[in-house]
Residue, then its C-alpha position, 0 to 999 in steps of 0.5 A: m844720665k849725663t854727668r859732667y865736671v863742667i856744665l856743657s849744656l845750656l843753663c836755663y837757670s843761669a840765663a834767667m838769673t842773668a835776665q833778671n839781673h839785667r831787668m833789675a838794673n834797668g828799673g824792672q824793664q824787660v831787656s829782651d823780647s824773649t828769654d828764649v834768646f838767652y837760652r839759645h845763645l848762652q854758651l859755656n863761657e857765659v855760665m854764671v856761678t855764685g860760689v865765688t866772689g859774687d856772680t862770676k863767669l864759670k870760665h873765670s872761676t879759679a875754684p873747681i865748680s860744677v853745675l847741675t841744671g834743673k833739667e838734669l835733676r829731672q832726668t836723674t832718678s833719686t829718692n832725695v836731692i842729695d841722692a841726685v847730686a851724688k851721681q856727679p863726678g867727685m861726689a858720693q853719699i853716705s846712705t841709710g836705707g832708701g830715703i836718707s842721704k848725706p853728701v860726700i865731696r872728694g872723700l869728705g863729709y858730715n860737718r865738712i860740707i855746708v849745704m846752702n838753701e834759701g840763701v842760708r846754711q842748712e842746719g839740722q843736726q848734720w853730725g848724725d850718720e842717719h840725719g839727711v838734708e831737710v830740703d824739698g828737692q822739688n824746690v831746687g832749680s839747680v845745684e852748684i857744687l864747689k869742691g875744696p875748702a870754701s871757707l872764705m864766704y861760708g865760714s867754718d865747716a866748708m872744708a870739703g866744699v859747698l852745695i848751693l841749692h838754688g831755687t827757680p828764678s822769680p817770674l818776669e814782670g807780668e808773668v803768672r805761672a804754675n806747674v804740676s809734677t808727679e813721679y812713681q817708682t816701682n821698687n819701693g812704690l814711691f809716689a810723689y807729687s808737687l804743686n807750684g804757683a808763682g807770679n810777678h805783678g808790678g815788682f811784687v813777686w810770690d811763689a808757693r809750693f806744696s810737695d808730698k812723697m811716700a814710699h814703702a820698703y824697698k827690695n833686693k834679690y838677697d833681702g827681699y823687702v827691707p823692713g824699716s826702709q819706708f818713709k813719708e815726706r811732706a813740704g811747703r814753701l811760701m815766698l813774698g817779695l819786692e823786686k825794684r830798681w833799688g834791689q830786691s827783698h824776699l821773705t821766705w817760709t819753709c816747712y819740711h816733715l820727714t817720717p822715716s822708719i829705721v832699718e835695724g837689720e836684725r835677722d832670724e838666727e836660723t833662716g837669716a830672714l830680716e825680722r819684721s816689727e809688729g804691723f809691718g807689711v811689705k808694701t805698707y806706707k805706714k811707719t813702724l817701730p822704730f822710727q824718726q819724726v823730723k820737722h824742720y822750719k825755716a824763715v829767711w829774709d833775703n835783701s839785696f840793694n843796688f848802688s852805683a859801685g856795687i851791691l849790698k846783701a843782707i840775709v838773716g835766717y831762723q831755723q828750728n829742727r825737731r828730731q824725735e826717735y820712737e823705739e818702744s812706743a809710737d806714742e812716746y819718744e825716747l830721743f828729742f833734739k830741738l835745735h834753734t839756729v839764727t844765721y846772719d850774713v852781710r856782704y858788699l860786692t863791688h861791680e867790676f872796675d878796671g878788671w877788679k872785683l872786691a867783696v867784704g863780709v861778716n857772717g856767722m850763726w847762733q845755735q842752741s840745742k836742747n834734749l827733751g827726751e828720756e835719752s840724750l845721745i849728745p849733751a845740750y849746748k849753745l854755740f856762737d860763730i862769727g867770721g869776717y872775710a875779704t876777697t878780690s879778683k883781677s882780670i888781666e887779658s886771658w888771666t883771672l887772679n883770685g884771693g882772699l883771707r878770712y878769720d873765724h871764731r866759734h864759742l861752744d859752751f860745752h867745757s867752754r871750748d873756743f876755736s878759731g882759725v885763719t883761712g885763705s885761698v889764692g888761685a888763677v885761671w888761664n883762658a888759653t884759648e876759647q876752647l881751653n881753660v887751665r885752673m890752679n888754686v891753693a886754699r887753707g881750710f878750718r873746721a871746729p869739732n861738732m858736739s857729737e865728736l866732742g860729747s856723744d855718749g849713748v846708743h845711736e839707733g839709726t847706725v846700730r852702734y854705741e858712740q863715745g865722744n872725745a872732749l879733748l879733740d882739736a880743730e881740723y886745718s887743711w891745705q888743698a891744692d887743685l889743678g884743672v883743665d877744661f877743653e871744648s871743641r865742636h865734637v869733643s869736650a874734656q875735663a881733668a881735675l887733680f887735687a891734693n889735700r893735707i889735713e891736720n887733726y882729722i877726726f873720725a870714729k873707729r870701733v873699739n873692743v869694749v861693750m858699753e851696751e849689749g847688742y851694739n858695737t862701740y865706736e869712739y872718736t879720735q884724730g890724726d893727720a891725714r892726706l887725700l889725693g885724687f882726681e876726676v876726669g871726663v870726656d864727652v864725644h859727640p861725632i854727630h849733633r844727635l849722638h853723645f858718648g860720655n865717660t867720667f872717672s872719679y878716684v880718691n885715696a885717703r890715708q892717715l899718716n904715719q900709721p901701720e896697714e890696719t889703720r892707714h886708710l880713712p873710714f868711709t872713703p868712696a870707691p873708685r867710680w867709672t860712669s859711661e853713657v851713650k845718648y841719642e837725641l831723637t828729635h829737635h823742634g818736633k811737632v808732637l815730641n820735642n827734645a826726645y832722647v834715649a840713653l844707655g848708662l853704666e855705673c861701675f864701682l871698683r873694689q874698695n880695698h882701702y879701708y880702716k881694718a882695725d877692730q873690724t871698723e870697716t870691711a872691703t867692698p866688692s866691685y859692682t856694675l849697674l846698667n841703666l836705661s832712660a828716655g825722655s821727651d817734651l810733649i808739644i800740643g798747639k806749638k806749646k810745651v804741655a809736659e815733660m815726660y821721663l822713663t828710667a830703668e835703674n839697675l836693669f839686671n837687678r844686681a844685688y850690691q852694697s855701697h861702701l858708704s852704706r850704713l846698713k852694710y854693717t848690720d847683722i850677718n845672715n847665718a843662712t848665707g854668711r852675708m853681712g848687712v843689708y843690700n841696696m835697692g834692686r831694679n827700679v823703674v821710674m816714671k816722671v811727668v812735669v806739666p807747666i801751666e802758663i796762666r798769664s804771660r808777660m806783657 
């Protein structure tokens, strides 16, 4: 598995988007006989990213941005899209069992990260530890990871950064295409398939997809099969749109259904075995109590209008999230959160003139959350956000300067709280040579507390704890400085990124010695000033064209200021991580097997001794190393690619381990062994096949 801080391979997604933008600018006419020309000649300096002021070449981005391509996503073993992204430098995940993952960027997670999907921010109760991101990974064509405060274009909650989940580009004029993909994982019996079809006829574009996934309980050598870790996922998407000389207009509908059972981690007091609910079989795909039923619906109208001086973009979206929790009966829910969200975003981006680019915009959201169950962990609430911003960039020879300001206001009807903040950033990138780039950026971030932090009061089944909110919490404010260096030569590419983050009023949950309900530990929200320091480094050596030896290291030190040893370190800080991979490319332009490779990878997580010790909120996590083996190839028949095939063996030696960010680490103690909590997945062999189908090529 290849991980890089800056993308060092050809980006097919960006190439196709570039081709599409050129096509639109030329009245829908194709500007090249083959997009393969773009793929072959696209180099690092031509990679386009969208997480800054409009479409910007990566080498001109002052903010730290990394890109994960569709090819890399397909080569990565995961149970969901966040699980795949979490393997990147500076990234981590808070996990609950096999199917639920929450992103962490440089030690910060929850509502400090915005996930963009279909052009709008994903809103689905992100405050919950066991609430994942309701997105079909098969719909994701590439991922941009914007690290650090990114509030200028995205608003409050982007204090840690933004994950932009791009779809696949629309087909070119005259194209009709389809693809079928399937996957199987041996450890948890995960079986998935996805069907997709898309076309473009005279500028009328359409794209439809159906995906299905199911997994039984996963296993490891300490716990055996883990009851409650099975899940089912089903998703659909339909996009209809127009792409003309004047611009484009897309209307997209998505639906996502997830049914995860809940791992409680309760054990037999004598044997230490995990207790099984009625009807549980080690390889059952059926839900067992307790379980959740999550349904997410989304409709997005995305418009872009071309003018001589720039582009006007207008996006409005509606989302409905239904989260039900069943505890005692499969026919009667105890918790039912129903969340309505309307997002809006209007922005104008100028074309480059005399080295200048400008962007101005207004965006925000309206939200209403209702409690329809017998229990209510958080109060019902209404929320309204509005924010305006302006950014500018200027290119001066080998320098690119970037800066901007934003104002946000949020009204929450809970105790009629209002939060507002001014954020901004200023940065520069120096393209010292064609091989060397130096980036510098300073940014101010802002985040209002969420409803869980302010008003939660009850048992949170998925996290096995009782939570108490704090209605007096203040908003968080941050200052972050970034320094990065990128170098690329014929045989060596290297990246280094350092950051320092100072956060006022950092909010976190700590354990307290009060029993609110028997059988559950009690946690309450508090806040204090904090600072986070860290870095990511990566080196890829390719002494010959076919051989790559890549290494990355990620580290973050997160502390609460002016505190004694027991409360000095912030909870849920990722452990230092070193990844290494040797990859050998077997064939290029083969007649049967093309782009074939084999790779041996290593993931080493160092011991995490920096943890929040007070009242046993956290415990130290031992180091562990995982060895992975992978191979892949395109299958060629009649000079056409008819399939992509991948085979991966993860955790080859079946190592029993616990991630420091696993929620299941703090479930019951096994009295027979003295080990606390549930362990992560053991050895897992994964097989993937993707079959592209060209129904009609462009004329």
